[in-house]
C-alpha positions as CSV (number, residue, x, y, z in Angstrom):
1,M,-7.1,-4.4,-32.0
2,A,-7.9,-7.3,-29.8
3,T,-8.0,-8.5,-26.3
4,H,-8.0,-11.8,-24.5
5,C,-8.3,-12.4,-20.8
6,S,-8.4,-15.6,-18.8
7,L,-8.0,-17.0,-15.3
8,R,-5.3,-19.6,-14.9
9,F,-7.4,-22.3,-13.2
10,M,-6.6,-26.0,-13.5
11,K,-9.6,-28.4,-13.9
12,I,-8.7,-30.2,-10.8
13,T,-8.6,-27.0,-8.8
14,K,-12.0,-26.1,-10.0
15,K,-13.3,-29.5,-8.9
16,I,-11.7,-29.1,-5.5
17,I,-13.2,-25.6,-5.0
18,S,-16.6,-26.9,-6.1
19,I,-16.5,-29.7,-3.6
20,L,-15.4,-27.4,-0.8
21,L,-18.1,-24.9,-1.5
22,S,-20.8,-27.6,-1.8
23,L,-19.9,-29.5,1.3
24,S,-18.8,-26.7,3.6
25,I,-20.9,-24.4,5.6
26,I,-18.1,-21.9,5.2
27,S,-19.0,-19.5,2.5
28,C,-17.9,-15.9,2.8
29,I,-17.4,-13.1,5.3
30,P,-17.7,-9.7,3.6
31,V,-14.6,-8.0,5.0
32,S,-13.5,-5.3,2.7
33,A,-10.7,-2.8,2.4
34,S,-11.4,0.8,2.7
35,E,-11.8,3.0,-0.5
36,T,-8.2,4.2,-0.3
37,P,-6.9,3.1,-3.7
38,F,-3.7,1.5,-2.3
39,E,-5.3,-0.8,0.3
40,Y,-5.9,-4.5,-0.2
41,I,-7.2,-7.3,2.0
42,C,-4.6,-9.6,3.5
43,G,-5.8,-13.1,2.6
44,D,-7.8,-12.1,-0.4
45,S,-5.8,-14.3,-2.7
46,D,-8.4,-14.3,-5.6
47,R,-8.7,-10.5,-5.4
48,D,-12.5,-10.4,-5.3
49,G,-12.8,-8.2,-2.2
50,V,-14.0,-10.8,0.2
51,I,-12.5,-13.8,2.1
52,T,-13.8,-17.2,1.2
53,V,-12.6,-20.8,1.3
54,I,-11.4,-20.2,-2.3
55,D,-8.7,-17.9,-1.0
56,S,-7.3,-20.7,1.2
57,T,-7.3,-23.0,-1.9
58,Y,-5.3,-20.4,-3.9
59,I,-2.6,-20.4,-1.2
60,Q,-2.5,-24.2,-1.2
61,R,-2.3,-24.2,-5.0
62,T,0.6,-21.7,-4.9
63,L,2.5,-24.0,-2.7
64,C,1.7,-27.2,-4.6
65,C,2.4,-25.7,-8.1
66,G,5.7,-24.1,-7.1
67,F,4.6,-20.6,-7.9
68,Y,6.1,-19.1,-4.7
69,D,9.4,-18.0,-6.2
70,N,7.9,-16.1,-9.2
71,I,4.6,-14.6,-8.2
72,M,4.4,-10.8,-8.1
73,P,5.9,-9.2,-5.0
74,N,2.7,-7.8,-3.4
75,E,1.0,-11.1,-3.7
76,I,3.4,-12.5,-1.2
77,N,2.1,-9.9,1.3
78,V,-1.5,-10.6,0.4
79,M,-1.1,-14.4,1.0
80,D,1.2,-14.0,4.1
81,V,-1.7,-14.0,6.5
82,S,0.4,-15.0,9.5
83,G,2.8,-12.1,8.9
84,D,5.9,-14.2,9.1
85,G,7.3,-13.0,5.8
86,K,6.6,-16.2,3.8
87,I,3.7,-18.2,2.3
88,N,3.1,-21.6,3.9
89,I,0.2,-23.9,4.9
90,I,-0.2,-22.0,8.1
91,D,-1.6,-19.1,6.1
92,A,-4.3,-21.3,4.4
93,T,-5.1,-22.8,7.8
94,I,-5.6,-19.4,9.4
95,I,-8.1,-18.4,6.7
96,K,-10.1,-21.6,7.3
97,K,-10.2,-21.0,11.1
98,F,-11.2,-17.4,10.6
99,L,-14.1,-18.4,8.4
100,V,-15.3,-21.0,10.9
101,S,-15.0,-18.6,13.8
102,K,-17.3,-16.0,12.2
103,I,-15.4,-13.1,13.8
104,D,-14.1,-9.9,12.3
105,T,-10.4,-10.4,12.4
106,F,-8.0,-13.3,12.2
107,P,-7.5,-14.9,15.7
108,A,-3.8,-15.2,15.0
109,L,-3.4,-11.4,14.6
110,S,-3.7,-8.6,17.1
111,N,-5.0,-5.1,16.6
112,N,-7.1,-6.0,13.6
113,K,-4.3,-6.2,11.0
114,F,-6.7,-7.9,8.6
115,V,-6.4,-5.0,6.2
116,K,-2.9,-4.1,5.1
117,T,-2.0,-1.0,3.1
118,G,-0.1,-1.5,-0.1
119,I,2.7,1.0,-0.9
120,P,2.1,3.0,-4.0
121,Q,4.7,2.8,-6.7
122,T,6.8,6.0,-6.7
123,E,8.3,7.7,-9.7
124,E,11.7,6.2,-8.9
125,D,10.1,2.8,-8.7
126,V,8.6,3.1,-12.2
127,I,11.9,4.3,-13.6
128,S,13.7,1.4,-12.0
129,E,11.2,-1.1,-13.5
130,L,11.4,0.6,-16.9
131,N,15.2,0.3,-16.8
132,L,14.8,-3.5,-16.6
133,D,13.2,-3.2,-20.1
134,T,16.6,-3.3,-21.8
135,A,14.9,-4.1,-25.2
136,S,13.5,-0.5,-25.4
137,T,15.0,2.9,-26.2
138,E,14.4,5.9,-23.8
139,D,11.8,7.3,-26.2
140,I,9.9,4.1,-26.2
141,K,10.1,3.9,-22.4
142,T,8.5,7.3,-22.3
143,F,5.6,5.9,-24.4
144,K,5.3,3.0,-22.0
145,K,5.4,5.3,-18.9
146,S,2.6,7.3,-20.5
147,I,0.4,4.2,-20.9
148,L,0.8,3.5,-17.2
149,K,-0.2,7.1,-16.3
150,L,-3.2,7.0,-18.7
151,F,-4.4,3.7,-17.3
152,N,-4.0,4.8,-13.7
153,D,-5.9,8.0,-14.4
154,V,-8.8,5.8,-15.5
155,R,-8.3,3.5,-12.5
156,D,-8.3,6.5,-10.1
157,E,-11.6,7.8,-11.6
158,N,-13.1,4.4,-10.9
159,N,-11.7,4.0,-7.4
160,L,-9.6,1.0,-8.3
161,V,-6.1,0.0,-7.1
162,R,-3.5,1.6,-9.3
163,F,-1.5,-0.5,-11.7
164,K,2.2,-1.0,-10.9
165,Y,4.7,-1.2,-13.7
166,D,6.7,-4.5,-13.8
167,G,9.9,-4.7,-15.7
168,K,9.8,-8.4,-16.3
169,L,6.2,-8.2,-17.5
170,A,7.4,-5.3,-19.8
171,L,10.1,-7.5,-21.4
172,A,7.5,-10.2,-22.1
173,A,5.1,-7.6,-23.5
174,Q,7.9,-6.2,-25.7
175,K,8.5,-9.6,-27.2
176,R,4.8,-9.9,-27.8
177,A,4.7,-6.6,-29.6
178,E,7.6,-7.7,-31.8
179,E,5.8,-11.0,-32.5
180,L,2.7,-9.0,-33.7
181,V,4.7,-7.8,-36.6
182,E,4.9,-11.3,-37.9
183,K,1.5,-12.5,-36.7
184,Y,-1.2,-10.1,-35.5
185,S,-3.0,-12.4,-33.2
186,H,-3.2,-13.7,-29.6
187,T,-1.6,-16.8,-31.1
188,R,2.1,-16.5,-31.3
189,P,4.1,-17.1,-34.5
190,D,5.2,-20.6,-33.2
191,G,1.5,-21.5,-33.0
192,S,1.3,-21.4,-29.2
193,Y,-1.2,-19.2,-27.3
194,Y,0.0,-15.9,-26.0
195,D,-0.1,-17.0,-22.3
196,T,3.0,-19.2,-22.9
197,I,5.0,-15.9,-22.8
198,F,4.4,-15.9,-19.0
199,E,6.2,-19.2,-18.5
200,E,8.9,-18.2,-21.0
201,F,9.8,-15.2,-18.8
202,N,9.3,-17.0,-15.5
203,L,6.1,-15.1,-14.7
204,C,3.4,-17.0,-13.0
205,D,0.1,-15.6,-11.7
206,F,-3.5,-16.8,-11.4
207,F,-4.8,-13.8,-13.4
208,Y,-3.5,-12.6,-16.7
209,C,-4.7,-10.8,-19.8
210,E,-3.4,-9.3,-23.0
211,N,-4.6,-6.2,-25.0
212,I,-3.1,-5.7,-28.4
213,A,-3.5,-3.0,-31.0
214,S,-2.1,-1.9,-34.3
215,G,-2.1,1.4,-36.2
216,Y,-2.0,3.9,-33.3
217,G,0.9,6.2,-33.1
218,T,0.6,7.6,-29.6
219,P,-0.2,6.3,-26.0
220,S,-3.3,8.5,-25.8
221,S,-4.7,7.4,-29.2
222,V,-4.3,3.7,-28.4
223,T,-5.6,4.1,-24.8
224,N,-8.7,6.0,-26.2
225,A,-9.3,3.1,-28.7
226,W,-9.1,0.5,-26.0
227,M,-11.4,2.5,-23.7
228,N,-13.9,2.7,-26.5
229,S,-13.8,-1.1,-26.9
230,P,-15.8,-3.0,-24.2
231,G,-13.4,-5.9,-24.0
232,H,-10.3,-3.8,-23.8
233,K,-11.9,-1.4,-21.3
234,A,-12.9,-4.3,-19.1
235,A,-9.3,-5.4,-18.9
236,I,-8.1,-1.9,-17.9
237,L,-10.8,-1.7,-15.3
238,E,-10.6,-5.3,-14.0
239,K,-9.9,-5.1,-10.3
240,K,-8.0,-8.5,-10.2
241,Y,-5.2,-7.1,-12.4
242,R,-2.6,-5.1,-10.4
243,Y,0.5,-5.1,-12.7
244,I,1.1,-4.2,-16.3
245,G,4.0,-4.3,-18.8
246,V,3.8,-2.5,-22.1
247,G,5.3,-3.5,-25.5
248,Y,5.6,-1.2,-28.5
249,K,7.1,-1.8,-31.9
250,H,7.3,0.6,-34.9
251,V,8.0,-0.8,-38.3
252,D,9.2,1.6,-41.0
253,A,7.8,1.5,-44.5
254,S,11.0,0.0,-45.8
255,E,10.8,-2.9,-43.3
256,S,7.1,-3.8,-43.8
257,S,5.7,-6.3,-46.3
258,D,3.2,-3.8,-47.7
259,G,5.6,-0.8,-47.9
260,K,3.7,1.1,-45.2
261,P,4.7,2.0,-41.7
262,H,3.0,0.2,-38.8
263,T,2.9,0.4,-35.0
264,Y,2.1,-2.5,-32.7
265,W,1.1,-2.4,-29.0
266,S,0.9,-5.1,-26.4
267,V,-0.1,-4.7,-22.8
268,L,0.2,-7.7,-20.5
269,F,-1.9,-7.5,-17.3
270,S,-1.4,-9.6,-14.2
């Protein structure tokens, strides 16, 4: 059982952020969403619960790196500060002006629309996303749905935004689970690191993580194992992650190299 989490920062982006923070009097205004688990802060691009100049930089990087077309759906809403239905340089500019103004709401918005409420994923939404996972049987989809419920039960207990299931992320996670049969590692069989799976499936995000496990036969047993491991537990409780996709692979004794049955799990977080 192993986990690996990382933030997709470029070195040049780090330098830009460092310079902005060191030279600017703009730092942070602690505007937070309420404790309702489906609320998030419009403009909080780095998901840390406050608005800083870094959030403006994230929006600019999204535009510069061409991530707009394949970022997760809700992140478009988070970065769409102007409310015009798209992400552009205006959104980054509004954040900067807001920070300079030292007031409690964006000047460009009326009626304090700073906090937007996210729509929880319905049962039908989950089924729709699971149906995108064409690599899995209905029984395996039930396993994956159970992982989502178990994770969200834990998130509810800790007053965190619930995970949404993402079908494309699930396809990537399923491929990772199948790769674990050949090589149980965060390094893929071709020698590349696991994060290359995101680009392969046209999934780009600033935040990503992978939990893997082997030898657990049920969703509850693998979830309990992850929750009893500090690194895995931290991934499940990380507030920056909002989406998951689950991969599961069972290998019969007749198919394994050691003549024993094995199960492999992969959860990709974004």
